[in-house]
C-alpha positions in Angstrom: -1.4 17.5 -27.2 0.4 18.1 -23.9 -1.1 16.0 -21.1 -2.7 18.0 -18.3 -0.7 17.9 -15.0 -2.3 15.7 -12.4 -4.2 17.5 -9.7 -2.6 17.7 -6.3 -3.6 15.2 -3.6 -5.9 17.8 -1.9 -7.4 18.9 -5.2 -8.2 15.3 -6.2 -9.6 14.5 -2.8 -11.9 17.5 -3.0 -13.5 16.2 -6.2 -15.0 13.4 -4.2 -16.6 15.5 -1.5 -20.2 14.4 -1.0 -19.7 10.9 -2.3 -21.8 8.3 -0.5 -21.7 4.6 -0.5 -24.6 2.2 -0.2 -24.2 -0.9 2.0 -20.4 -0.7 1.7 -20.7 -1.4 -2.0 -18.5 1.4 -3.2 -16.0 2.0 -6.1 -13.1 2.6 -3.8 -13.1 -0.7 -2.0 -14.1 -2.7 -5.1 -11.1 -1.4 -6.9 -8.9 -3.1 -4.3 -10.7 -6.4 -4.5 -12.3 -6.3 -1.1 -15.8 -7.8 -0.7 -18.2 -8.1 2.2 -18.1 -5.8 5.2 -15.0 -3.8 5.5 -13.5 -0.4 6.1 -13.1 1.6 2.9 -11.5 4.8 4.2 -8.1 3.6 3.1 -9.3 2.5 -0.3 -10.5 6.1 -0.8 -7.0 7.3 -0.1 -5.6 4.8 -2.6 -7.9 6.1 -5.3 -6.9 9.8 -4.6 -3.2 9.0 -4.7 -3.4 7.0 -7.9 -5.3 9.7 -9.6 -2.8 12.3 -8.4 0.1 10.4 -10.1 1.7 8.7 -7.2 3.4 5.4 -8.1 4.8 2.6 -6.0 3.3 3.8 -2.7 1.7 1.3 -0.3 -1.9 0.4 -0.4 -3.9 2.0 2.3 -6.8 -0.5 2.1 -5.1 -2.0 5.2 -4.0 1.1 7.1 -1.8 -1.0 9.4 0.3 -2.1 6.4 0.7 1.4 5.2 1.6 2.7 8.6 4.3 0.0 8.9 5.8 1.1 5.6 5.9 4.8 6.6 7.5 3.9 9.9 10.2 1.8 8.3 10.9 4.5 5.7 11.2 7.5 8.1 8.1 9.2 6.6 6.2 10.0 9.8 5.7 13.6 10.9 4.5 15.3 14.0 3.5 18.6 12.3 1.1 18.3 9.4 0.9 20.0 6.1 -1.7 19.8 3.3 -1.4 16.5 1.4 -0.2 14.5 4.3 -1.9 11.2 5.2 -3.2 11.3 8.8 -3.6 8.2 10.9 -6.0 8.5 13.7 -6.0 7.0 17.2 -9.5 5.5 16.5 -10.9 3.2 13.9 -13.4 4.1 11.2 -17.0 4.2 12.3 -18.8 1.0 11.6 -15.9 -1.3 12.4 -17.0 -4.6 13.8 -13.8 -6.0 15.4 -12.5 -5.1 18.9 -9.3 -3.8 17.4 -10.0 -2.4 14.0 -7.3 -0.7 11.9 -6.7 3.1 12.4 -9.0 5.5 10.6 -7.2 7.5 7.9 -7.7 10.7 5.9 -5.9 13.4 3.8 -4.9 16.7 5.5 -6.3 19.7 3.7 -5.9 22.7 6.0 -3.4 23.4 8.8 -4.0 27.1 9.4 -5.2 26.5 13.0 -2.6 23.9 13.9 -0.2 26.2 15.8 -3.1 28.0 17.4 -5.2 25.2 18.9 -3.9 22.0 17.3 -6.8 21.9 14.9 -6.7 20.9 11.2 -9.0 19.8 8.4 -8.9 16.5 6.6 -11.0 14.8 3.8 -12.0 11.3 4.9 -14.0 8.4 3.6 -16.5 6.4 5.6 -17.5 9.3 7.9 -20.6 11.4 8.4 -20.7 15.1 7.5 -19.9 16.2 11.1 -22.5 19.0 10.9 -25.6 19.3 13.1 -27.9 19.3 10.0 -25.7 17.0 7.9 -26.2 13.3 7.1 -25.6 11.1 10.1 -24.7 7.9 8.2 -21.0 6.9 8.3 -20.9 6.3 4.6 -19.6 9.4 2.9 -16.6 11.4 1.9 -16.5 14.7 3.9 -14.1 17.3 5.1 -13.9 17.1 8.9 -12.2 19.3 11.6 -10.0 17.2 13.8 -7.6 17.9 16.7 -4.2 16.8 17.8 -5.5 14.3 20.5 -7.3 12.5 17.6 -4.0 11.8 15.8 -1.7 8.8 15.9 0.7 10.3 13.4 1.0 12.0 10.0 2.8 10.5 7.0 4.4 12.5 4.1 4.1 10.8 0.7 7.3 9.9 -1.3 6.8 10.7 -4.9 8.3 7.4 -6.1 9.1 4.1 -4.6 12.9 4.0 -3.8 14.6 0.6 -3.7 16.9 -0.2 -0.8 20.4 0.9 -1.2 23.4 -1.5 -1.5 21.4 -4.4 -3.0 23.0 -6.4 -5.8 21.3 -6.3 -9.1 21.5 -8.7 -12.0 22.0 -5.8 -14.4 25.0 -4.5 -12.5 26.5 -8.0 -12.5 26.0 -8.1 -16.3 23.9 -11.2 -16.0 20.9 -11.9 -18.1 17.7 -10.8 -16.4 15.6 -14.1 -16.3 12.0 -14.5 -17.3 10.1 -15.8 -14.3 6.7 -17.6 -14.3 4.8 -18.9 -11.3 5.7 -22.5 -12.1 9.4 -21.8 -11.6 8.7 -20.9 -8.0 6.2 -23.6 -7.2 8.7 -26.3 -8.3 11.2 -25.1 -5.7 9.1 -24.8 -2.6 11.2 -27.2 -0.5 14.9 -27.9 -0.2 14.3 -31.3 -1.7 12.4 -30.0 -4.6 15.0 -27.3 -5.3 17.8 -29.8 -5.2 16.4 -31.7 -8.1 14.9 -28.7 -10.0 16.3 -27.3 -13.2 19.0 -24.7 -12.7 16.9 -22.1 -14.4 14.1 -22.6 -11.8 16.5 -22.0 -8.9 17.9 -18.9 -10.7 14.3 -17.7 -11.1 13.7 -18.1 -7.3 17.0 -16.3 -6.5 15.9 -13.4 -8.7 12.6 -13.1 -7.0 14.3 -13.3 -3.6 16.6 -10.4 -4.6 13.7 -8.4 -5.7 11.8 -8.9 -2.5 14.9 -8.1 -0.4 15.3 -4.8 -2.3 11.7 -3.7 -2.0 11.1 -1.1 0.7 7.7 -2.5 1.6 9.2 -5.9 2.6 11.5 -6.8 5.4 13.4 -9.8 4.0 16.9 -11.1 4.4 19.0 -14.3 4.9 16.9 -16.3 2.5 17.6 -19.9 1.6 18.9 -19.2 -1.9 16.9 -20.9 -4.6 14.3 -22.3 -2.3 10.9 -20.6 -2.3 10.0 -21.9 1.1 7.7 -20.6 3.8 10.1 -17.7 4.6 10.2 -16.5 1.0 6.4 -17.0 0.7 5.9 -14.9 3.8 7.9 -12.1 2.3 5.9 -12.4 -0.9 2.7 -12.2 1.1 4.0 -8.9 2.7 4.6 -7.6 -0.9 1.0 -8.6 -1.8 -0.4 -6.8 1.3 1.7 -3.7 0.4 -0.2 -3.6 -2.9 -3.6 -3.9 -1.4 -4.3 -7.6 -1.6 -6.9 -8.7 0.9 -5.2 -10.3 3.9 -7.0 -13.6 3.4 -5.9 -13.6 -0.2 -2.3 -12.7 0.4 -1.1 -16.3 0.6 2.5 -15.7 -0.7 1.9 -17.8 -3.8 2.8 -15.7 -6.8 0.6 -15.5 -9.9 1.5 -13.8 -13.2 0.0 -10.4 -12.2 1.8 -10.2 -8.8 5.1 -11.3 -10.4 4.8 -8.6 -13.1 4.1 -6.0 -10.4 7.1 -7.0 -8.4 9.3 -6.8 -11.5 7.9 -3.4 -12.3 8.3 -2.0 -8.8 11.9 -3.1 -8.7 12.7 -1.5 -12.1 13.1 -4.9 -13.9 16.6 -5.1 -12.3 16.1 -8.7 -11.1 13.7 -10.4 -13.4 11.0 -9.9 -16.0 7.6 -11.4 -16.0 5.1 -11.9 -18.8 
């Protein structure tokens, strides 16, 4: 049987209208591994994008990380269209820190944009915005917003595109190595790498090439074959790109994160099992 085409971003977001969370214990944030008190508006966007068939896009659980990705990849827009991600100039309601991340939503209607700068967006962690609607900031609702509310709009790429001009092991006709976490942890200092087995240093170099090619990571001039603080910082950026809680993004790879990096770089640099 032919598989049904995924719903559009707007159609998928609309299926969640009226959802309410209880004490921040909601399926959107739980799916990204966040616990405790947190903003879950970005996790809602992640769920919608995943169900709409988007692959290799940044996690929006931390909206600052996503905004950084769109900025670096020239995806920001001043004029919205339905399906765009909107970053607001204010944080989600219920934030506790002085400088919480920007609130975020999904643009659904822009018919009034050129008239008075108004548009509609479906957002998580908001109230209904209606005089007789729920006042709790714990639901998914469609809200009318205006241009002064907006920091920027971002247009989604359909698929993650690797940086151009990066060398790949496949193009060099080299064997794509199998990498496991122990290969990297045995080369965390220059001294360790100098006495490590050649296969361990090659594994580190493969991971470094993958990180350098990844559009969500700004990484260059690595100490080849040494998985030092600079390389771990790049790996932590990759973890945050994929929605790992900031406190858990320590830059130390595990099997799952290595497999994800290999997959998102099209298995051109290494494979992980």
